[in-house]
C-alpha positions as CSV (number, residue, x, y, z in Angstrom):
1,X,21.1,-10.6,21.8
2,X,19.6,-14.1,21.4
3,X,16.6,-13.1,23.5
4,X,16.0,-10.1,21.3
5,X,16.3,-12.2,18.1
6,X,14.0,-14.9,19.3
7,X,11.4,-12.5,20.6
8,X,11.3,-10.5,17.4
9,X,11.4,-13.6,15.2
10,X,8.6,-15.3,17.1
11,X,6.4,-12.1,16.8
12,X,7.2,-11.9,13.0
13,X,6.3,-15.5,12.3
14,X,3.1,-15.2,14.3
15,X,2.1,-12.0,12.5
16,X,2.9,-13.5,9.0
17,X,1.1,-16.8,9.5
18,X,-1.8,-15.9,11.8
19,X,-2.7,-12.4,10.6
20,X,-1.2,-11.7,7.2
21,X,-1.7,-15.2,5.6
22,X,-5.5,-15.7,6.4
23,X,-6.4,-12.2,5.2
24,X,-4.3,-12.5,2.0
25,X,-5.7,-16.0,1.2
26,X,-9.3,-14.8,1.5
27,X,-8.8,-11.5,-0.4
28,X,-6.7,-13.0,-3.2
29,X,-9.1,-15.9,-3.7
30,X,-12.0,-13.4,-3.9
31,X,-10.2,-11.1,-6.3
32,X,-9.0,-14.0,-8.6
33,X,-12.5,-15.5,-8.7
34,X,-14.1,-12.1,-9.5
35,X,-11.4,-11.6,-12.2
36,X,-11.9,-15.1,-13.7
37,X,-15.7,-14.6,-13.7
38,X,-15.4,-11.3,-15.6
39,X,-16.7,-9.2,-12.7
40,X,-13.6,-7.1,-12.6
41,X,-13.7,-6.6,-16.3
42,X,-17.2,-5.2,-15.9
43,X,-16.1,-3.1,-12.9
44,X,-13.0,-1.7,-14.7
45,X,-15.1,-0.9,-17.7
46,X,-17.6,1.0,-15.5
47,X,-14.9,2.8,-13.6
48,X,-12.9,3.9,-16.7
49,X,-15.2,6.9,-17.5
50,X,-15.1,8.0,-13.9
51,X,-11.3,7.8,-13.6
52,X,-10.6,9.4,-17.0
53,X,-11.1,13.0,-15.9
54,X,-8.3,12.4,-13.3
55,X,-5.8,11.5,-16.0
56,X,-6.3,7.7,-15.6
57,X,-7.2,4.9,-17.9
58,X,-9.2,1.6,-17.5
59,X,-6.1,-0.3,-16.5
60,X,-5.3,2.5,-14.0
61,X,-8.6,1.6,-12.2
62,X,-7.5,-2.0,-12.1
63,X,-4.2,-0.9,-10.5
64,X,-6.3,0.9,-7.8
65,X,-8.2,-2.3,-7.1
66,X,-5.0,-4.3,-6.9
67,X,-3.3,-2.1,-4.4
68,X,-6.4,-1.8,-2.3
69,X,-7.3,-5.5,-2.1
70,X,-4.1,-7.4,-3.0
71,X,-0.9,-5.5,-2.1
72,X,1.5,-2.8,-3.0
73,X,3.5,-5.0,-5.4
74,X,0.4,-6.2,-7.4
75,X,0.1,-3.0,-9.6
76,X,3.6,-3.8,-11.0
77,X,2.1,-6.1,-13.6
78,X,-0.5,-3.5,-14.6
79,X,2.1,-0.8,-14.9
80,X,4.2,-3.1,-17.0
81,X,1.2,-3.9,-19.2
82,X,0.3,-0.2,-19.6
83,X,3.9,0.6,-20.7
84,X,4.0,-2.4,-23.2
85,X,0.7,-1.5,-24.7
86,X,1.7,2.1,-25.4
87,X,0.2,4.2,-22.6
88,X,1.6,7.7,-22.6
89,X,4.2,8.9,-20.1
90,X,1.7,11.3,-18.7
91,X,-0.8,8.5,-18.0
92,X,1.9,6.3,-16.6
93,X,3.0,9.1,-14.2
94,X,-0.6,9.7,-13.1
95,X,-1.2,6.0,-12.5
96,X,2.1,5.6,-10.6
97,X,1.3,8.7,-8.4
98,X,-2.1,7.2,-7.6
99,X,-0.5,3.9,-6.6
100,X,2.1,5.7,-4.4
101,X,-0.6,7.6,-2.6
102,X,-3.1,4.8,-1.9
103,X,-3.2,2.5,1.1
104,X,-1.7,-1.0,0.3
105,X,-3.7,-4.0,1.2
106,X,-0.8,-6.0,2.6
107,X,-0.7,-3.5,5.5
108,X,-4.3,-2.1,5.8
109,X,-6.1,-5.4,5.7
110,X,-4.2,-7.1,8.5
111,X,-4.3,-3.8,10.5
112,X,-8.1,-4.0,10.2
113,X,-7.9,-7.0,12.5
114,X,-6.0,-4.8,15.0
115,X,-8.4,-1.9,15.1
116,X,-8.0,0.0,11.8
117,X,-11.4,1.1,10.3
118,X,-11.2,-0.3,6.8
119,X,-14.2,1.5,5.2
120,X,-12.8,5.0,5.8
121,X,-9.3,3.8,4.9
122,X,-10.4,2.6,1.5
123,X,-12.5,5.7,0.9
124,X,-9.8,8.3,1.9
125,X,-7.2,6.2,0.1
126,X,-9.1,6.5,-3.2
127,X,-9.5,10.2,-2.6
128,X,-5.8,10.7,-2.0
129,X,-5.0,8.6,-5.1
130,X,-7.3,10.6,-7.4
131,X,-5.9,13.9,-6.1
132,X,-2.3,12.6,-6.7
133,X,-3.1,11.5,-10.2
134,X,-4.8,14.9,-11.0
135,X,-1.9,16.9,-9.6
136,X,0.5,14.9,-11.9
137,X,-1.7,14.9,-15.0
138,X,-2.7,18.5,-14.9
139,X,0.1,20.0,-12.9
140,X,3.7,18.7,-12.3
141,X,3.5,16.2,-15.2
142,X,1.7,18.2,-17.8
143,X,4.9,18.6,-19.8
144,X,5.3,14.8,-20.1
145,X,4.6,13.2,-23.4
146,X,0.9,12.5,-24.1
147,X,1.6,10.4,-27.2
148,X,-0.1,7.0,-27.0
149,X,0.3,3.9,-29.1
150,X,-2.4,1.8,-27.4
151,X,-2.6,-1.7,-28.8
152,X,-5.0,-3.0,-26.1
153,X,-6.5,-1.7,-22.9
154,X,-8.3,-4.8,-21.7
155,X,-7.5,-7.4,-19.1
156,X,-6.3,-10.9,-20.0
157,X,-6.7,-13.7,-17.4
158,X,-7.7,-17.3,-17.0
159,X,-11.4,-18.2,-16.8
160,X,-13.1,-20.2,-14.0
161,X,-15.6,-22.4,-15.9
162,X,-16.9,-25.4,-13.9
163,X,-15.9,-26.7,-10.5
164,X,-12.4,-27.6,-11.6
165,X,-11.8,-24.1,-13.0
166,X,-13.0,-22.6,-9.7
167,X,-10.8,-24.9,-7.7
168,X,-7.8,-24.2,-9.9
169,X,-8.3,-20.5,-9.4
170,X,-8.6,-20.8,-5.6
171,X,-5.5,-23.0,-5.5
172,X,-3.5,-20.5,-7.6
173,X,-4.7,-17.6,-5.4
174,X,-3.9,-19.5,-2.2
175,X,-0.4,-20.3,-3.5
176,X,0.1,-16.6,-4.4
177,X,-1.1,-15.5,-0.9
178,X,1.2,-18.1,0.8
179,X,4.2,-16.8,-1.3
180,X,3.4,-13.2,-0.2
181,X,3.1,-14.2,3.5
182,X,6.3,-16.3,3.5
183,X,8.1,-13.7,1.5
184,X,7.3,-11.1,4.1
185,X,8.8,-13.1,7.0
186,X,12.5,-12.1,6.5
187,X,11.7,-8.3,6.4
188,X,9.3,-8.7,9.4
189,X,11.9,-10.6,11.4
190,X,14.6,-8.0,10.7
191,X,12.3,-5.1,11.4
192,X,10.9,-6.5,14.7
193,X,14.4,-7.5,15.8
194,X,15.6,-4.0,15.0
195,X,12.6,-2.4,16.8
196,X,13.2,-4.6,19.9
197,X,16.9,-3.9,19.9
198,X,16.4,-0.1,19.6
199,X,13.9,-0.2,22.4
200,X,16.3,-2.3,24.7
201,X,19.2,0.0,23.8
202,X,17.1,3.1,24.8
203,X,17.5,4.7,21.4
204,X,13.7,5.1,20.9
205,X,13.3,6.7,24.4
206,X,16.3,9.1,23.6
207,X,14.8,10.0,20.2
208,X,11.4,10.6,21.8
209,X,12.8,12.8,24.6
210,X,14.8,14.8,22.1
211,X,11.8,15.4,19.7
212,X,9.0,15.7,22.3
213,X,9.3,19.5,22.7
214,X,9.0,20.1,19.0
215,X,6.2,17.5,18.6
216,X,4.3,19.1,21.5
217,X,4.4,22.5,19.7
218,X,3.1,20.8,16.5
219,X,0.5,18.8,18.5
220,X,1.9,15.4,17.3
221,X,2.0,12.3,19.6
222,X,5.6,11.2,20.3
223,X,4.4,7.5,19.9
224,X,4.4,8.1,16.1
225,X,8.2,8.5,16.0
226,X,9.1,4.8,15.8
227,X,6.5,3.6,13.3
228,X,7.3,6.6,11.1
229,X,11.0,5.8,11.0
230,X,10.3,2.1,10.4
231,X,7.8,2.9,7.6
232,X,9.8,5.3,5.5
233,X,13.0,3.3,5.8
234,X,11.8,-0.3,5.7
235,X,8.3,-0.1,4.1
236,X,4.8,-1.1,4.9
237,X,5.4,-4.7,5.8
238,X,7.9,-3.6,8.5
239,X,5.4,-0.9,9.6
240,X,2.8,-3.7,10.1
241,X,5.2,-5.6,12.4
242,X,6.2,-2.5,14.4
243,X,2.5,-1.4,14.9
244,X,1.5,-4.9,15.9
245,X,4.3,-5.0,18.6
246,X,3.4,-1.5,19.8
247,X,-0.3,-2.2,20.0
248,X,0.3,-5.4,21.9
249,X,2.5,-3.6,24.5
250,X,0.0,-0.7,24.9
251,X,2.4,1.9,23.5
252,X,0.1,2.7,20.6
253,X,-3.7,3.1,20.5
254,X,-6.2,2.2,17.9
255,X,-7.4,5.9,17.9
256,X,-3.9,7.1,17.1
257,X,-3.7,4.3,14.4
258,X,-6.8,5.6,12.7
259,X,-5.7,9.2,12.9
260,X,-2.3,8.5,11.4
261,X,-3.1,5.8,8.9
262,X,-3.4,8.3,6.0
263,X,0.3,9.3,6.5
264,X,1.7,5.9,7.3
265,X,-0.1,3.4,5.1
266,X,1.1,3.9,1.5
267,X,4.0,2.6,-0.6
268,X,5.8,5.9,-0.9
269,X,8.9,4.7,1.0
270,X,12.4,3.5,0.1
271,X,11.4,-0.2,-0.6
272,X,8.1,0.7,-2.2
273,X,9.6,3.2,-4.7
274,X,12.4,0.8,-5.6
275,X,10.1,-2.1,-6.3
276,X,7.3,-0.2,-8.1
277,X,9.7,1.6,-10.5
278,X,11.0,-1.8,-11.6
279,X,7.8,-2.2,-13.7
280,X,9.6,-0.8,-16.8
281,X,12.1,1.9,-18.1
282,X,9.4,4.4,-18.9
283,X,7.8,3.9,-15.4
284,X,11.2,4.6,-13.9
285,X,11.6,7.8,-15.9
286,X,8.4,9.4,-14.4
287,X,8.8,8.4,-10.8
288,X,9.9,11.9,-9.7
289,X,6.7,13.8,-10.8
290,X,4.7,10.8,-9.6
291,X,6.3,11.0,-6.2
292,X,5.7,14.7,-5.9
293,X,2.0,14.3,-6.8
294,X,1.7,11.4,-4.4
295,X,3.0,13.6,-1.5
296,X,0.0,16.0,-2.2
297,X,-2.4,13.0,-2.3
298,X,-1.0,11.6,0.9
299,X,-1.4,14.9,2.7
300,X,-5.0,15.2,1.5
301,X,-5.7,11.6,2.7
302,X,-3.8,12.1,6.0
303,X,-5.4,15.4,7.0
304,X,-8.9,14.3,6.0
305,X,-8.6,11.2,8.2
306,X,-7.1,13.3,11.0
307,X,-10.0,15.7,10.9
308,X,-12.6,12.9,10.8
309,X,-11.1,10.8,13.6
310,X,-10.1,13.7,15.8
311,X,-13.7,15.0,15.8
312,X,-15.1,11.6,16.5
């Protein structure tokens, strides 16, 4: 038992400090500097007309940037802001569906260091997110209230004027990244200890043997069983730990990682749903149609990736 705990714990700390932390520090510093310099304001303003036909707003496009380059929890602040500023339930549901269906940076960016192709991941993630938003806005969520009481649809943030302002922005972003990385350690430790224990107990092999005949008929690699279970029960951070361990041990390939990323890397899991719906009472009310639309978006993302990476 102690050997399993120490092995899993060591792997979790190494993953958090030597993979997750450097990536998040760089990306958060870049995002916060662009935000403080007004570049993101300009980008959101330019994206708003493009996103509007999909049932999204200017702030929705910012949520897309947040989940793609910061992490799955980052859009919470934007969803809260949209609710407080009077966005309609229909727009909230479409935005939440988009977030549910997109690939979160706290998993996709570290996995890029382990063999995930980041460019296609971001492209297909956006495709899945826009499909999910459209399905909700024009389909399953069309009966939701469209009444809006918008007071403001712009971003408010600190500026970075002068060397001191830039340094303060970098320091705040670094502290935020460190908080994310350290906060991920408990879940990473528990997930990797659980994965190691299940493997030692033979549970993974037994489950694989039991499902292999069905998976062979469907053409699915049995190596996907463990990461799929971990992802949908414990979330994207736990998935990152499980995949890192499987890749190190040669039980998972980068080809399979790129083929399955569309289905595995998204916040539509038990922890992700629980955290994102905490953004506000109206956000919580629309999670069901949002989740339904997100499933369609994830399937589009997943099968598109599968076709592309299977043919290559």
